LOLUM-369092 format. One record per residue: residue in three letters; x, y, z of N, C-alpha, C in turn; residue number from 1. Coordinates in nm, 4 decimals. Layout:
ala_X_Y_Z_X_Y_Z_X_Y_Z_NUM;
...
END
This chain:
leu_-2.2189_-6.1528_-8.1504_-2.2253_-6.0838_-8.0165_-2.1168_-6.1272_-7.9338_1;
gly_-2.0580_-6.2393_-7.9720_-1.9506_-6.2901_-7.9044_-2.0015_-6.4046_-7.7988_2;
ser_-1.9117_-6.4223_-7.6787_-1.9580_-6.4693_-7.5526_-2.0811_-6.4268_-7.4794_3;
ala_-2.1069_-6.2804_-7.5289_-2.2028_-6.2023_-7.4630_-2.3488_-6.2192_-7.5094_4;
gly_-2.4409_-6.2620_-7.4683_-2.5725_-6.2710_-7.5381_-2.6257_-6.1083_-7.5522_5;
pro_-2.7498_-6.1229_-7.6429_-2.8115_-5.9963_-7.6731_-2.8605_-5.9092_-7.5325_6;
ala_-2.9051_-5.9879_-7.4381_-2.9168_-5.9291_-7.2903_-2.8241_-5.8621_-7.2373_7;
asp_-2.7146_-5.9540_-7.2318_-2.5763_-5.8754_-7.1643_-2.5302_-5.7666_-7.2543_8;
val_-2.5279_-5.7527_-7.3964_-2.4565_-5.6493_-7.4570_-2.5792_-5.5269_-7.4525_9;
ala_-2.7042_-5.5194_-7.4383_-2.8019_-5.4367_-7.4192_-2.7639_-5.3715_-7.2744_10;
leu_-2.7438_-5.4347_-7.1830_-2.6940_-5.4077_-7.0256_-2.5876_-5.3273_-7.0395_11;
glu_-2.4896_-5.3553_-7.0930_-2.3739_-5.3022_-7.1115_-2.3813_-5.1861_-7.1700_12;
ala_-2.4571_-5.1625_-7.2909_-2.4521_-5.0507_-7.3618_-2.5567_-4.9510_-7.2754_13;
asn_-2.6678_-5.0081_-7.2320_-2.7275_-4.8927_-7.1249_-2.6377_-4.8573_-6.9930_14;
ser_-2.5382_-4.9144_-6.9938_-2.4592_-4.8912_-6.8498_-2.3589_-4.7670_-6.8972_15;
gly_-2.3255_-4.7370_-7.0507_-2.2626_-4.6437_-7.0560_-2.1376_-4.6946_-7.1545_16;
met_-2.1417_-4.8487_-7.1314_-1.9914_-4.8853_-7.1705_-1.9730_-4.9003_-7.3318_17;
ala_-1.8625_-4.9063_-7.3625_-1.8629_-4.8960_-7.5152_-1.8369_-5.0512_-7.5765_18;
ile_-1.9314_-5.0748_-7.6565_-1.9609_-5.2130_-7.7100_-1.8948_-5.2081_-7.8638_19;
gly_-1.7806_-5.3217_-7.8849_-1.7267_-5.2908_-8.0246_-1.7629_-5.4314_-8.1153_20;
asp_-1.7269_-5.4103_-8.2276_-1.7543_-5.4928_-8.3399_-1.6195_-5.6084_-8.3527_21;
his_-1.6192_-5.7400_-8.3518_-1.5051_-5.8209_-8.3304_-1.5490_-5.9142_-8.4599_22;
thr_-1.6274_-5.8746_-8.5703_-1.6637_-5.9751_-8.6587_-1.7438_-6.1002_-8.6319_23;
met_-1.8130_-6.1318_-8.7412_-1.8970_-6.2462_-8.7345_-1.8331_-6.3711_-8.7052_24;
thr_-1.7329_-6.3993_-8.7264_-1.6429_-6.5370_-8.7383_-1.5183_-6.5441_-8.6770_25;
his_-1.4421_-6.4137_-8.6075_-1.3326_-6.3825_-8.5937_-1.2285_-6.4584_-8.6991_26;
val_-1.2398_-6.3904_-8.8140_-1.1459_-6.4183_-8.9174_-1.0365_-6.3091_-8.9230_27;
asp_-0.9180_-6.3402_-8.9867_-0.8305_-6.2477_-9.0356_-0.8775_-6.1802_-9.1375_28;
leu_-0.9292_-6.0050_-9.1103_-1.0137_-5.9520_-9.2028_-0.8757_-5.9311_-9.3102_29;
thr_-0.7862_-5.9256_-9.3201_-0.6943_-5.8958_-9.4332_-0.6668_-6.0042_-9.5337_30;
ser_-0.7150_-6.1345_-9.4984_-0.7061_-6.2494_-9.5572_-0.8424_-6.2740_-9.6464_31;
leu_-0.9342_-6.1790_-9.6366_-1.0619_-6.1795_-9.7423_-1.0467_-6.0716_-9.8296_32;
ala_-1.1528_-6.1206_-9.9479_-1.1868_-5.9948_-10.0260_-1.2449_-5.8796_-9.9487_33;
gln_-1.2063_-5.7754_-9.9772_-1.2819_-5.6721_-9.9417_-1.4007_-5.6408_-9.9029_34;
ala_-1.4940_-5.7176_-9.9895_-1.6603_-5.7061_-9.9568_-1.6803_-5.8282_-9.8760_35;
asp_-1.5844_-5.9476_-9.8766_-1.6110_-6.0135_-9.7436_-1.5921_-5.9565_-9.6031_36;
ala_-1.4643_-5.8907_-9.6114_-1.4190_-5.8318_-9.4907_-1.5193_-5.7519_-9.4533_37;
leu_-1.5902_-5.6631_-9.5338_-1.7070_-5.5665_-9.5072_-1.8075_-5.6306_-9.4515_38;
ser_-1.8401_-5.7544_-9.5082_-1.9863_-5.8279_-9.4780_-1.9521_-5.9008_-9.3066_39;
glu_-1.8263_-5.9067_-9.3065_-1.7926_-5.9758_-9.1436_-1.8389_-5.8543_-9.0481_40;
met_-1.7691_-5.7507_-9.1102_-1.8010_-5.6177_-8.9937_-1.9526_-5.5870_-8.9984_41;
ser_-2.0074_-5.5646_-9.1409_-2.1490_-5.5134_-9.1118_-2.2611_-5.6102_-9.0330_42;
gly_-2.2239_-5.7459_-9.0464_-2.2980_-5.8259_-9.0271_-2.3065_-5.8476_-8.8932_43;
gln_-2.2100_-5.8064_-8.8028_-2.2069_-5.8066_-8.6457_-2.2722_-5.6847_-8.6162_44;
gln_-2.2500_-5.5619_-8.6830_-2.3144_-5.4278_-8.6922_-2.4419_-5.4560_-8.6486_45;
ala_-2.5212_-5.5193_-8.7622_-2.6396_-5.5489_-8.7897_-2.6936_-5.6180_-8.6603_46;
leu_-2.6008_-5.7314_-8.6135_-2.6849_-5.8138_-8.5178_-2.6708_-5.7135_-8.3956_47;
ala_-2.5905_-5.6603_-8.3636_-2.5512_-5.5678_-8.2215_-2.7325_-5.4847_-8.2363_48;
leu_-2.7091_-5.4287_-8.3697_-2.8640_-5.3298_-8.3617_-2.9721_-5.4258_-8.3245_49;
gln_-2.9765_-5.5173_-8.4006_-3.1139_-5.5962_-8.4148_-3.1532_-5.6375_-8.2502_50;
tyr_-3.0310_-5.6994_-8.1830_-3.0526_-5.7737_-8.0819_-3.0418_-5.7052_-7.9437_51;
ala_-2.9382_-5.6018_-7.9604_-2.9279_-5.5164_-7.8462_-2.9609_-5.3559_-7.8335_52;
gly_-2.9963_-5.3443_-7.9790_-3.0723_-5.1933_-7.9901_-2.9494_-5.0769_-7.9768_53;
tyr_-2.8222_-5.1636_-8.0156_-2.6850_-5.0624_-7.9946_-2.6167_-5.0556_-8.1542_54;
thr_-2.5746_-4.9349_-8.1876_-2.5148_-4.9049_-8.2986_-2.3434_-4.9357_-8.2510_55;
glu_-2.3052_-5.0005_-8.3161_-2.1480_-5.0239_-8.2741_-2.0520_-4.9194_-8.3452_56;
thr_-1.9385_-4.8240_-8.2715_-1.8770_-4.7683_-8.3460_-1.7433_-4.7605_-8.3295_57;
leu_-1.6931_-4.8725_-8.2455_-1.5670_-4.9323_-8.2122_-1.5405_-5.0921_-8.2702_58;
ile_-1.4250_-5.0909_-8.3262_-1.3841_-5.2563_-8.3831_-1.2370_-5.2774_-8.3345_59;
arg_-1.2012_-5.4142_-8.2713_-1.1139_-5.4666_-8.2623_-1.0767_-5.6037_-8.3585_60;
pro_-1.0239_-5.5693_-8.4626_-1.0038_-5.6769_-8.5661_-0.9770_-5.7750_-8.4923_61;
pro_-0.9660_-5.8957_-8.5382_-0.9253_-6.0358_-8.4605_-0.7898_-6.0175_-8.4838_62;
tyr_-0.7168_-6.0695_-8.4054_-0.5839_-6.0799_-8.4106_-0.5054_-5.9165_-8.4418_63;
gly_-0.5735_-5.8594_-8.4279_-0.4938_-5.6928_-8.4613_-0.4686_-5.6884_-8.6057_64;
tyr_-0.4882_-5.7719_-8.6821_-0.4543_-5.7664_-8.8050_-0.5504_-5.6789_-8.9002_65;
ser_-0.4961_-5.5811_-8.9503_-0.5554_-5.4479_-9.0470_-0.4565_-5.4298_-9.1496_66;
asn_-0.5416_-5.3532_-9.2227_-0.4546_-5.2938_-9.3523_-0.5404_-5.1860_-9.4218_67;
gly_-0.5136_-5.0827_-9.5119_-0.5653_-5.0010_-9.5865_-0.7000_-5.0437_-9.6299_68;
pro_-0.7271_-5.1330_-9.7178_-0.8776_-5.1786_-9.7049_-0.9425_-5.1944_-9.6134_69;
val_-0.8999_-5.2742_-9.4891_-0.9965_-5.2812_-9.3650_-1.0182_-5.1523_-9.3230_70;
phe_-0.9221_-5.0918_-9.3045_-0.9262_-4.9623_-9.2263_-1.0391_-4.8700_-9.3217_71;
asp_-1.0285_-4.8757_-9.4677_-1.1241_-4.7963_-9.5108_-1.2885_-4.8528_-9.4984_72;
asp_-1.2960_-4.9900_-9.4811_-1.4221_-5.0374_-9.4874_-1.4685_-5.0219_-9.3385_73;
glu_-1.3816_-5.0220_-9.2309_-1.3899_-4.9561_-9.1187_-1.4551_-4.8143_-9.1172_74;
gln_-1.4085_-4.7303_-9.1835_-1.4616_-4.6134_-9.1751_-1.5792_-4.5969_-9.2433_75;
ser_-1.6096_-4.6713_-9.3701_-1.7263_-4.6296_-9.4526_-1.8694_-4.7083_-9.3421_76;
leu_-1.8100_-4.7570_-9.2253_-1.9458_-4.8279_-9.1643_-1.9372_-4.7463_-9.0311_77;
gly_-1.8659_-4.6386_-9.0119_-1.8634_-4.5713_-8.8666_-1.7894_-4.6345_-8.7871_78;
leu_-1.6992_-4.7001_-8.8123_-1.6166_-4.7817_-8.7251_-1.4808_-4.7350_-8.6871_79;
met_-1.4165_-4.7399_-8.5379_-1.3044_-4.6811_-8.5274_-1.2350_-4.8135_-8.4734_80;
glu_-1.0925_-4.8282_-8.5099_-1.0337_-4.9459_-8.4629_-0.9661_-4.9224_-8.3104_81;
ala_-1.0194_-4.9997_-8.2456_-0.9596_-4.9993_-8.0924_-0.8630_-5.1020_-8.0608_82;
arg_-0.7489_-5.0540_-8.0484_-0.6229_-5.0954_-8.0398_-0.5459_-5.1071_-7.8831_83;
trp_-0.4721_-5.1978_-7.8668_-0.4244_-5.1951_-7.7284_-0.2604_-5.1721_-7.7429_84;
ser_-0.2244_-5.1278_-7.6109_-0.0711_-5.1058_-7.6105_0.0056_-5.2077_-7.5055_85;
ile_-0.1055_-5.2983_-7.4599_-0.0490_-5.4166_-7.3620_-0.1159_-5.5240_-7.4179_86;
asp_-0.0514_-5.6225_-7.4199_-0.1361_-5.7800_-7.4659_-0.1140_-5.8587_-7.3488_87;
thr_-0.1920_-5.9081_-7.3115_-0.2106_-5.9968_-7.1674_-0.1411_-6.1418_-7.2236_88;
asn_-0.1942_-6.1717_-7.3468_-0.1941_-6.3311_-7.4002_-0.2636_-6.4247_-7.3037_89;
asp_-0.3580_-6.3642_-7.2505_-0.4575_-6.4692_-7.1724_-0.5170_-6.5380_-7.2110_90;
trp_-0.5315_-6.5599_-7.3761_-0.6090_-6.6412_-7.4125_-0.5342_-6.7867_-7.4447_91;
thr_-0.3896_-6.7516_-7.4303_-0.2926_-6.8960_-7.4122_-0.3329_-6.9675_-7.2615_92;
leu_-0.4094_-6.9098_-7.1884_-0.4453_-6.9690_-7.0616_-0.3488_-6.9543_-6.9420_93;
pro_-0.2575_-6.8309_-6.9360_-0.1305_-6.8768_-6.8293_-0.1991_-6.8293_-6.7160_94;
ser_-0.1018_-6.8348_-6.6051_-0.1562_-6.8581_-6.4755_-0.1809_-6.7003_-6.4245_95;
val_-0.2742_-6.6867_-6.3312_-0.3018_-6.5581_-6.2813_-0.2046_-6.4579_-6.2769_96;
ala_-0.1014_-6.4930_-6.1979_0.0439_-6.4207_-6.2057_0.0966_-6.3757_-6.3275_97;
thr_0.0987_-6.4651_-6.4095_0.1521_-6.4180_-6.5599_0.0597_-6.2934_-6.6041_98;
ile_-0.0783_-6.3328_-6.6044_-0.1848_-6.2465_-6.6706_-0.1374_-6.0970_-6.5668_99;
val_-0.1052_-6.0958_-6.4710_-0.1166_-5.9816_-6.3804_0.0245_-5.8857_-6.4412_100;
ser_0.1510_-5.9814_-6.4168_0.2187_-5.9104_-6.4654_0.2652_-5.8568_-6.6037_101;
ala_0.1763_-5.9457_-6.7059_0.1997_-5.8672_-6.8162_0.0902_-5.7509_-6.8179_102;
ala_-0.0271_-5.7505_-6.7629_-0.0965_-5.6178_-6.7658_0.0054_-5.5037_-6.7112_103;
ala_0.0595_-5.5391_-6.5900_0.1364_-5.4395_-6.5481_0.2830_-5.3813_-6.6027_104;
thr_0.3031_-5.4561_-6.6475_0.4578_-5.4220_-6.7420_0.4081_-5.3290_-6.8491_105;
gly_0.4578_-5.1975_-6.8126_0.4551_-5.1027_-6.8936_0.3113_-5.0210_-6.8784_106;
met_0.2378_-5.0414_-6.7879_0.1129_-4.9710_-6.7912_0.1391_-4.8443_-6.7414_107;
gln_0.0637_-4.7565_-6.7740_0.0716_-4.6184_-6.7409_-0.0647_-4.5320_-6.7647_108;
asn_-0.0888_-4.4140_-6.7528_-0.1941_-4.3616_-6.7948_-0.2315_-4.3521_-6.9496_109;
gly_-0.3445_-4.4068_-6.9802_-0.3724_-4.4043_-7.1131_-0.3375_-4.5344_-7.1837_110;
ser_-0.2941_-4.6327_-7.0961_-0.2713_-4.7891_-7.1599_-0.3889_-4.8507_-7.1762_111;
ile_-0.4046_-4.9486_-7.2948_-0.5274_-5.0100_-7.2984_-0.5154_-5.1466_-7.3311_112;
ile_-0.5423_-5.2496_-7.2468_-0.4879_-5.3864_-7.1816_-0.6026_-5.4800_-7.2645_113;
leu_-0.5067_-5.5460_-7.3636_-0.6128_-5.6383_-7.3973_-0.6198_-5.7718_-7.3015_114;
met_-0.7370_-5.7886_-7.3024_-0.8034_-5.9060_-7.2144_-0.8969_-5.9556_-7.2575_115;
his_-0.9147_-6.1235_-7.2456_-1.0692_-6.1383_-7.3062_-1.1664_-6.2278_-7.1751_116;
asp_-1.2869_-6.1979_-7.2126_-1.3734_-6.2324_-7.0842_-1.4011_-6.3811_-7.1226_117;
gly_-1.4327_-6.4608_-7.0301_-1.4467_-6.6019_-7.0253_-1.3580_-6.6686_-6.9838_118;
tyr_-1.2384_-6.6463_-6.9310_-1.1326_-6.7102_-6.9002_-1.1204_-6.6931_-6.7692_119;
ser_-1.1153_-6.7865_-6.6791_-1.1048_-6.7959_-6.5300_-0.9886_-6.7247_-6.4667_120;
asn_-0.8703_-6.7472_-6.5130_-0.7535_-6.6975_-6.4791_-0.7740_-6.5315_-6.5176_121;
thr_-0.8228_-6.5076_-6.5949_-0.8392_-6.3469_-6.6617_-0.9319_-6.2770_-6.5469_122;
leu_-1.0587_-6.3578_-6.5060_-1.1364_-6.2840_-6.4181_-1.0721_-6.2927_-6.2880_123;
ala_-1.0012_-6.3799_-6.2423_-0.9119_-6.3738_-6.1017_-0.7999_-6.2995_-6.0951_124;
ala_-0.7591_-6.2553_-6.2282_-0.6333_-6.1402_-6.2375_-0.6912_-6.0197_-6.2048_125;
met_-0.8145_-5.9975_-6.2445_-0.8842_-5.8399_-6.2464_-0.8438_-5.7526_-6.0943_126;
pro_-0.8749_-5.8418_-5.9890_-0.8850_-5.7721_-5.8811_-0.7370_-5.7420_-5.8251_127;
lys_-0.6403_-5.8385_-5.8771_-0.5155_-5.7911_-5.8516_-0.4351_-5.7053_-5.9870_128;
ile_-0.4938_-5.6949_-6.0790_-0.4404_-5.5816_-6.1624_-0.5144_-5.4450_-6.1192_129;
leu_-0.6459_-5.4347_-6.0606_-0.6943_-5.3172_-6.0089_-0.6022_-5.2827_-5.8962_130;
gln_-0.5756_-5.3632_-5.8214_-0.4940_-5.3131_-5.6724_-0.3746_-5.2604_-5.7233_131;
tyr_-0.2912_-5.3223_-5.8358_-0.1683_-5.2566_-5.8497_-0.1973_-5.1249_-5.9214_132;
met_-0.3214_-5.1029_-6.0271_-0.3440_-4.9718_-6.0556_-0.3340_-4.8949_-5.9482_133;
arg_-0.4384_-4.9266_-5.8297_-0.4482_-4.8327_-5.7259_-0.3142_-4.8013_-5.6570_134;
asn_-0.2547_-4.8944_-5.6151_-0.0665_-4.8862_-5.5641_0.0244_-4.8239_-5.6404_135;
his_0.0031_-4.7829_-5.7689_0.0326_-4.6963_-5.8736_-0.0219_-4.5703_-5.9045_136;
asp_-0.1418_-4.5233_-5.8608_-0.2064_-4.4065_-5.8795_-0.2661_-4.4191_-5.9864_137;
leu_-0.3057_-4.5237_-6.0471_-0.3645_-4.5373_-6.1937_-0.5168_-4.5703_-6.1567_138;
cys_-0.6044_-4.5373_-6.2623_-0.7574_-4.6080_-6.2422_-0.7949_-4.6264_-6.3807_139;
pro_-0.8896_-4.7473_-6.3534_-0.9395_-4.7820_-6.4980_-1.0325_-4.6603_-6.5570_140;
gly_-1.0142_-4.6782_-6.6974_-1.0482_-4.5955_-6.7680_-1.1763_-4.6350_-6.8509_141;
gln_-1.2136_-4.5128_-6.9934_-1.3003_-4.5532_-7.0602_-1.2472_-4.5148_-7.2050_142;
met_-1.2553_-4.5780_-7.2889_-1.1946_-4.5337_-7.4303_-1.3023_-4.4526_-7.4644_143;
val_-1.2322_-4.3466_-7.5268_-1.3212_-4.2055_-7.5983_-1.2895_-4.1868_-7.7243_144;
pro_-1.3650_-4.2177_-7.8501_-1.3492_-4.1809_-7.9970_-1.3629_-4.0652_-7.9888_145;
ser_-1.2794_-4.0100_-8.1149_-1.2515_-3.9093_-8.1572_-1.2637_-3.9045_-8.3275_146;
trp_-1.3306_-3.8670_-8.3915_-1.3381_-3.8528_-8.5566_-1.1982_-3.7904_-8.6106_147;
thr_-1.1519_-3.7249_-8.4974_-1.0120_-3.6764_-8.5524_-0.8737_-3.7637_-8.5125_148;
pro_-0.7711_-3.7765_-8.5793_-0.6819_-3.8720_-8.5232_-0.6005_-3.7594_-8.4175_149;
leu_-0.5628_-3.8302_-8.3026_-0.5070_-3.7663_-8.2111_-0.3735_-3.7178_-8.2466_150;
ala_-0.3189_-3.5925_-8.2170_-0.2058_-3.5080_-8.2875_-0.0880_-3.6062_-8.2262_151;
ala_-0.0032_-3.6314_-8.3943_0.1316_-3.7203_-8.3529_0.0950_-3.8438_-8.2946_152;
ser_0.0108_-3.8961_-8.3135_-0.0624_-4.0245_-8.2356_-0.0614_-4.1376_-8.3484_153;
ser_-0.0081_-4.2511_-8.3493_-0.0542_-4.3631_-8.4265_-0.0621_-4.5077_-8.3321_154;
thr_-0.0857_-4.5967_-8.3855_-0.0891_-4.7137_-8.3098_0.0483_-4.8012_-8.3230_155;
pro_0.0844_-4.9015_-8.2730_0.1802_-4.9520_-8.2985_0.1943_-5.0545_-8.4532_156;
trp_0.0642_-5.0412_-8.4899_0.0371_-5.0845_-8.6513_0.0610_-4.9825_-8.7641_157;
gly_0.0684_-4.8559_-8.7346_0.0932_-4.7569_-8.8056_-0.0390_-4.6810_-8.8629_158;
thr_-0.1543_-4.7500_-8.7932_-0.2909_-4.6564_-8.8213_-0.3180_-4.5543_-8.7419_159;
pro_-0.3634_-4.4524_-8.7999_-0.3857_-4.3241_-8.7090_-0.4781_-4.3585_-8.5594_160;
asn_-0.4424_-4.2956_-8.4554_-0.5036_-4.3589_-8.3343_-0.6282_-4.2326_-8.3166_161;
phe_-0.7404_-4.3121_-8.3055_-0.8542_-4.2212_-8.2955_-0.9029_-4.2472_-8.1223_162;
leu_-0.8203_-4.2862_-8.0304_-0.9084_-4.3074_-7.8934_-0.8112_-4.2712_-7.8124_163;
ser_-0.8635_-4.2010_-7.7225_-0.7918_-4.1920_-7.5686_-0.8616_-4.2388_-7.4609_164;
val_-0.7824_-4.2767_-7.3903_-0.8455_-4.3024_-7.2655_-0.8479_-4.2128_-7.1552_165;
val_-0.9626_-4.1987_-7.0803_-1.0035_-4.1094_-6.9846_-1.0585_-4.1921_-6.8545_166;
pro_-1.0449_-4.1367_-6.7295_-1.0954_-4.1786_-6.6159_-1.2569_-4.2115_-6.6040_167;
trp_-1.3109_-4.3146_-6.5781_-1.4711_-4.3196_-6.5867_-1.5236_-4.2095_-6.4966_168;
ser_-1.6203_-4.1399_-6.5551_-1.6681_-4.0384_-6.5183_-1.8253_-4.0924_-6.4315_169;
ser_-1.8559_-4.0101_-6.3261_-1.9847_-4.1081_-6.2310_-2.0891_-4.0368_-6.2633_170;
END
């Protein structure tokens, strides 16, 4: 369950947030035998169900590393890859201004911004990113999965895109 505990994940799920798999040990899935990669994903899925009562349907492969066998395993587990269009590289601990600039560069409707919880500069950047969005008539959204790939759409990695981003509904 990563940095979030079972109660946090249950609260997020009950609030309508999408909770995604990120593997048991944050390993490059493409470096593993297919059975081991499958175990990394299914083990995390089982923990989310056991401790939070939530069945994960999204996965963000660690480091964004995926390939055909990993993609096939994800689909066998009912998981869709959640990919990003903007990477803030906040895990490198840059300044708040650098995170905001990285998030804003190329931001448009439907952008998915990769950020990590648990970093103080990331948390401090959020109000500034939200203000940037307001100033540019953008709003935070939620990822909406579809079991059919979006027409003529693939991720920068060449895998089919099964997610769209829509404004939060009240």
